[in-house]
C-alpha positions, -999 to 999 in steps of 0.1 A, spaced: -158 -144 745 -158 -180 739 -183 -200 738 -166 -234 756 -148 -229 788 -141 -255 799 -110 -273 778 -101 -313 781 -70 -323 775 -64 -363 766 -43 -384 749 -47 -401 719 -21 -432 708 -9 -426 670 -33 -450 654 -65 -438 670 -51 -400 667 -45 -414 625 -82 -430 626 -92 -390 647 -81 -370 615 -91 -396 593 -129 -393 604 -127 -352 610 -109 -350 573 -144 -371 560 -165 -356 582 -153 -317 569 -153 -310 606 -124 -301 629 -107 -323 654 -131 -304 682 -163 -303 663 -163 -337 654 -149 -349 690 -182 -326 700 -203 -343 677 -199 -377 688 -202 -364 727 -239 -356 716 -246 -385 706 -246 -371 669 -230 -389 637 -206 -368 619 -218 -380 584 -192 -374 559 -208 -353 532 -226 -365 497 -194 -376 471 -216 -362 445 -205 -337 415 -235 -321 404 -225 -306 373 -213 -342 366 -249 -354 374 -265 -320 358 -245 -323 325 -253 -365 322 -293 -363 328 -291 -331 297 -272 -356 279 -301 -387 285 -324 -356 279 -308 -347 247 -315 -386 237 -353 -385 241 -356 -353 225 -336 -376 194 -360 -400 194 -386 -379 203 -381 -358 171 -373 -395 150 -406 -407 162 -428 -380 145 -403 -375 117 -402 -408 109 -430 -425 130 -407 -452 140 -401 -463 173 -366 -474 193 -384 -488 222 -354 -503 243 -331 -475 231 -359 -453 249 -362 -476 281 -327 -474 283 -326 -430 284 -355 -433 306 -346 -459 335 -310 -439 331 -320 -407 340 -345 -417 367 -314 -438 385 -299 -410 385 -329 -388 397 -334 -411 425 -297 -409 437 -300 -376 442 -338 -373 460 -316 -403 485 -291 -385 494 -311 -347 495 -335 -362 517 -312 -384 537 -325 -375 572 -298 -362 593 -298 -368 630 -297 -329 645 -280 -320 676 -279 -306 710 
């Protein structure tokens, strides 16, 4: 049985319709779901443009770089501070960007 029994029909001009289509596409919602979320004062948030496999691969590369620096320090006693700091900085930038997206507050819809 249908949860929503009240049908509403209304008209949009071409500009309004294109905007609705664009917002629905960005949010990965159907037009109906998008309109319902807007009526309930929920923001139709576009999913994060994250490619997790790419970020994970970048973190692995940075980890390997840091490991190579550590091996070199243990073998030679020579430490490249700038190279180490650059890799650690990149690592934490990526990590914080992932955390910001994952921990972003979402408005609950009723």
